[in-house]
Structure formats: C-alpha cells, structure tokens
N, C-alpha and C positions, 0 to 999 in steps of 0.2 A: 571201522569198515562200513561202507554203505551197503545196506541190506535191501534187496529187491523182493517185493511180494506182489502177487496179482490178486485183486479183490474187486468186489462190486462197490461202486461209489455213487453218491448223490451229489451232482455238481450243477450249480445254478438251476436247481429244481428239475434236473434231468437225471434219470437213473441210467448209469452206464455199467455194463458188465465187463469183468475180466480186465480191469485197468491196472497198469503197473504203478506201484507206489514205492517211493524211496524212503528208507528209514536210516537214522544215524545209529551210533553204537548204543545209545540209551533208548532205542526204539521210539524215537520221536520222528514224526514225518518231516522230511526235508522239503520245505514248502515250495520253493520256486521250481525245481526240476519236476516235482510231482504235478504241479499245476500245468507245466508244459506237456507232460506225458498225457494228462487228462485231456488237454486241448487237442492233442493228436488223436486220441481215442474217439473224439467226437466226429472226426472226419470219416464219412462212410466209406470213402475209397481206400482208407487205410485198413488193410487186412490185419488179422491177429498176428500173423508172422511179422508184418512190418512194425506193428506196435511193439512187439517183443524185441525186435532188433534195435529199435530206438531206445528201449529201456536198458538193454544190456550195454549199449554204447555210453549212455549217460552215467550208468552205474560204474562202468569201467573208468570213466574220466574222474568221477568223484572219489573213487578209491585211490587213483593216482594222486589226486590233490591231497588226500589224507596222508599218503605215504610221504609227500613232500612237506607236510605240515602247513598247507595253505588252505585258505578259504576261497570258495568260488567267486565271491563278490569283491575280493581284494586283490585278485591277480590281474595281469595285463596280457596283451598279445604276445609279449616276449615269453611269458610262462607257457602259453599255448604252443609257441614255436618250440620250446623245450620238449613239450609233450610229443610234438610231431617228430622231432629228432629221435626220441627214444622209440617211437613207433617204427621208424625206418630201420632201427637196429634190433627190433624184437623179432622173435621167431614163433612160428605156428607150432602146434604139437608134433607135426611131422618133420620139424626141423627146417622147413623152408621159410623164406622171408615173407613178410606181409607185402601184398601187392599194393602199388600206389592207389589203385582204385578203391581198395578197402580202407586205406588211411584217409583218402578224400571223403569217403562216405562218413567216416566217424567225425572228421573235422566239420563237415557240412552240418551234421546233426548238432554238434556242440555250438557252432556259431549261430545256428537257428535258435537254440535255447537261449543264448545271450541276447539275441535280437528280441525274442519273446519277452524276456525278463525286462528289457528296457521299455517295451510297450506297456507292460503291466505295472511299471513304476518302481521296480527293484533297482536300487543303485549299485552299480559296479563300474569297473574301470577298463573293460574290454571294448575296444573300438569295433562296432559292428558294421561300419560302412564298407561297401564293396564286397558283399558276400556272394555275389553271383559268379557262376562258373564261366570261364572263358576257355574253350578248347582250342588247341592248336594242332595242326597236322591234317593229313588227308583222311576224310571220313571213310573212304574206301578201305584204308588200311585198318580201321577199327574192325571191319567185318571180315577181312581176308588178309590179315597181316602175316599169316603163315605162308602166303604166296610171295609177298613183296618185302617181308621183314617189317617188324614193328617200329614205332617211334615213341619217344617220351614226350609227353605233353605236360602242361601245368594248369592248375586250377587257381584262379585269382580271387582269393577272399582275404587278401592281405597276408596270406601264408603261402609259401612256395612249397608245394608237395609234388615231387616227381610222380607222374601217373603213367605207368606203363599200360598201353592199350591192351585190352583183352586179346589174346593171340588168335583165338578162333571163335567166331560167332555162329558159324554153321559148320556142320560136320559132313565130310565126304561119305557117300553111301557105303563105300567099301569099309570105312572105319566104323560106321554105325553097325554094320552086319558083324564085323569082327568083335565089337564090344558086346553085342547081344549074345554071341556064342560063348563069351567068357563070364557071363553073369552067374552061371551055375545054379539057377533056379528058374524054372519056366514061368513062374508068376512074375518075376522081375522082368523077364523077357517080354511078356505080354504088356506090362506097364510101359516099358521103353517103346515098343512098337506102337502102342496106342498114342503116346505123346508125340511120336515122330510122324505118324500118319493122320492123326486127328487134331493135334495141336493143343491137347489138354495140359494144364498145369499139374504139378504134383498133388496139390490139394484137391484137384478135380478128379484125377485118375483113381485116387483111393476111394472115391465115392461111387465107382462103378458097382452096380448091384446085380443080384441074380434072383429071379423069381420074387419080385417085390411089387407092391401095388403102385408105387410111384413109377417104376420102370418095368412095365409089363412086357416089353418086347424082348427082354434078355432071357430067353428060354433055350433049352437044348434044341439042336438042329432037327432032331427027329420030330419035334412038334411043328416044324415048318415044312414037313415033307410034302403035304398037299400043295402048298404054295410053290414049292420048288418044282413039282411035277407040272404045275400049270404055268410055270415061267412068270409068275406074278410077284416074285419076292421084291420087297422094298427095303430101303435103308431103315434102321431102327431109330427110335427117338430116345435120346438120353437127356433126362432132366437132373439138374444138380445145382449146387450153390457155388457161384464163382467168387472172384476176388471182391472183397468188401461186402460179402454176404448177398450179392445179387443173385436172384433166381434166373437161371439160364437154361436153354434147351437147344440142342443141336442134333443134326442127323449123324448117326453112327453107321459107317458103311457095312452093308450086309456081308460083303465079301470078307471084311475083317472079322466079323462075328463068325463066319464059317471057319476061318482059320483058328480062332480061339476055341471053337467047339472041337476042332480036330486035335489041336496041340495041347490044350489045357483043361477042358472040362472033365475028362476022365481022371486027371490028376486031382482036380479040385474036389471031386467026389470023395476021395480018400482023405483029403485034408479037412473037409467039412466034418467028417466023423471024429477027427481029433478035436476040432473046435467044440463039437456037441458034447464030447466026453468031459471037456474042461468046464464049459459054461452051461450045460444043461439045455441048450437050444440050438437050432440050426443057424448058421451065419447068413446074414443078408449080403455081406460084402462079397464081391466077385473074386477079388484077389487075396489069396491066402498063402502064407509061407509054408515051408516044409513042416513046421511045428504046428500048423493049423491056426496061426494067428493072422489077423488082417494086416495087410501091408500098411506101413505108415510113411508119411512124408520124410521123416528122418531116416527111416530104414532104406528108402529108395535112394536118397542122397548118399548115404554111407556106402551102399553097394555099388552105385555108379562111380563114386570116387575111387573105390578100390580098383575097379576095372581100369579107370583112366590112368591111375598111377602105374599099374602093372603093365599096361600096353602102350603107354606114351601117347594117348589120344585124349581129346577133349570130349568127355562123355557126360554131359550135364542136361538135366530136364529142360531148362529154358532154351538151350541151343536147339533142342528138338522142335520147340515151337517156332523158332526162326526158320528151320528147314521146312516145316509144314507151310508156313506163311509164304515162303519162296515158291513152293510147288503150287500153292493156291493161286498166286498172282500169275504164274506162267500159264496155268490151265485157263484162267479167266481171260487173259490176253489172247490166247490162241482160239478159245471157243467163240469169242466175240469179234475176232479178226481185227483187233485194235492195232494201231500203228506200233511197231517195235520201239519207237522213240517216244511214246506217250509218257507224260510226266505225272498225270493224274486223271482218274476217271471216277465220277461220282458213284456209278454202279458198283465198281470194284471196291471203292472205299466203304460203301454201305455193307456189302456182302462180307468183306474181310473183318470189319469192325464187329459186326454181329456175330460172326463165328468165333473170333478170338476174345470178344468181350472188351475190346479197346474203345476209348472214347475220343482219341486224338487223331486227326487226319494225318499228322506228321508220321505216325506209325506206318500208315499205308504208303505214303510217299517214300519212306525209307526202304520198304520192301520192293517197290517198283524200281527204285534206283539200284538196289542190289541185283535184281533180275537183269537189268540192262548191263550192269557190269559183268555179270557172269556170262551173259550172251556174247558180249564184246570180247571176252577172253576165252570163249569156246569152252566154258566149264559147266554148262547146264546139265550135261549128261552125268557129271560127277556129283552134283549137288542137288538134283531134283528128285524128291521122293517119288517112287512109283509103286502103287499099291500092290498089284498082283506079283510083280517081279521081285519086290523086296520081301514079301511074305514067303515066297518060295525059297529065296536065298537064306532067310533066317531059319526056316524049318530044317534045312539041310545042316545037320550037325548039332542041333540043340537037344540037350538031354531032357527027355520028357519025364522028369521025376522031381 
C-alpha cells in the first residue's frame, strides 16, 4: 500500500515545508511521484489544500496499481482506461456516483505526473500526447444548467471520460436564505453570509479575527457609538492570507459588521468562555462553534453539505464567491453607467481581481458574460446578492444559540 506523509524537505537547495511524500510498503520513498509532488509544492499559487488534493489523487492511483499487481512505469494508456472505467462505477461514502468532473480532475493529475516523469527522464509506456482539455457544450449551461438542463461533455487527453457539468454555479437568493436557516448554528450562518456578501474563501473566512492587533477594526459595536452618532462610520479593513499564502487586504462592509454584532457577538461571548476553559486563553478567532472551538474549513464544508443534501440545494462556499462576483459586476456596471453589452472593462477587471485575489482577466470576462446572460433572461433579481435585504431575511428565523 502506498503511504502518504507530509514533511519538510530540502529540494534543489530550497527548503519547502509540508510537502507530500509517497512511500512503499517497506517505507522507501517512491521517487518519481514524490518528485512530482515536490515540484507542485514549489509553485506559489498552489495552496496547501491543492497540494493535498494532488497527493491524495496520486496515492489513490498508486494503491490501485498495487491492487492490480502493476508498476507505474510498465503500464499503458489501456491500463489507465481501466482505472477510469472502475472510477465511473465506484461510489462515494454517501452512496452516490463520482461526478465526471471529479474523475477528470484525477485523470488530469495522473497524466500530468506521467508528462513530468517523461521530462525528468523516467522511462514509461504511457503516451502523454494530447493531454489538454477540450470542452464541448454551451458555456452558459455550465453556470445555469439547472434552468436549461445539463449536457455531457468530454475531456480529450486520449481518454474519454463523460463529464457532467456542474449543475449550479450560482445559487438563487431564496435558496441561500433557506440554507442559512437550516445550518443550526449561528457561527456557520455568519460564515455563509460573509462568503456570500464579501466573496471570501473558506480558508479566508476562518481567519476572521476579534480584537487583535492585525485586525483592529473588529470590535463590539458599542465601541463605535461615537462614530455612529457622528454618522462617520466607515467600512472595516480585513487583513488575511489568501490562496498561495498571499497577503491580502479588503474592505469589510460596516453594515455587515453591525449585523454580526447583533446576531452573533453575544453568542460568541459565551462560546469564548468555553474556549478559555479548554485552552487557558481567550480566542482570537471570531467564529466559534457551540463547543467553543474555532470553525475549520472542513467543518464548514461538512455542515454546508449536510444542508445541501437535506434540502436539495447547491450550498457550497465557492458558489457563494460566484454570487458575490456577480453582484460586484452588476454594481460596477450600474455605478459607472457602462453599456449593458460591454464585454470587458479594465477598471472593473482591476477592481474585481484585487477583491477576489484572481490573476486572470478570463475570470472577469466570465462574470461579465454571466451578468449579461442573467439580465437577458430577467434573472438578476433572483441571483443578485443585496446586502441589507439579505441580512434582514437571514436574521428572520435564525436561531441565536
């Protein structure tokens, strides 16, 4: 069985922390895949989560090879096709089938490994030509296939893997509010609302702090009373580590912080006492569970997944980022009186990329295209996040405990 461990390594005179390393049954390093994983760890834009996903994919594949009695450097594409076939018929822990997009992700990583092995001089028999993706189908259906119905597409890397498009890439406001009310913990509600209205990732929302030197603006509302009386309240500044360890800073809406102060801070005070009893110090994290522990990325995903399955809605953190970006584009287009048919604007591109932490203008163009599509189908009202209105709707019926 291939064993996976994470450790610090020295590679080509560079020290790299938390690198995945693959071992065989005799606890000997499996050289080629480990070297591939190290190379990925050197890419700054690859977050720890991404590197971990790569590692689990390659470990899963090597365990499959061991089950079949095969060596990675002696197989051919027909063996990988067999792996694909078994993936198509395998089930997730909840009993559902693996989605094509998941299988494609795994195959892309495996083919990338073999391509890397060829470049490094490892001999094998897997043809690595034509590993690029070719998507077929209407890109609009990728984003809103729950309206028009989804299509199957294929990825062309010499292996034909049916890829079912993600059914929903943005969530209707009414479904988001319904999901929030089903979370059964106000801290998770706050996390969802912040991701939906501010566009933070899971790894970023768990970094929200309370009374710290780095984020000094996050204080109880009573300490802002003078500013409120003077009508000079401003948005808060939130500093955090983004994807790839990049230092980022964004404006956090004061109106949203008012809502958090009302619905959550009194609850947090009690949860902070539980934390202090356990750990002997006050927590710096803003978001704490009912047991007094800080929210985690995994905990958020698990809680959201439970709500999604129970209510038949797509309730995922990254979908909330899409919603925020959609609202951001709409607001920018309206505020700057840009043509409703504009395909690209450098000011919008700069503002959105800075806020979301993206580096590719294609991302901005994608959201502009989505806004045009929503406008054309008269769906802006259903899919555009609205700060004050959505906060009032979420408060109504949310258990404050």
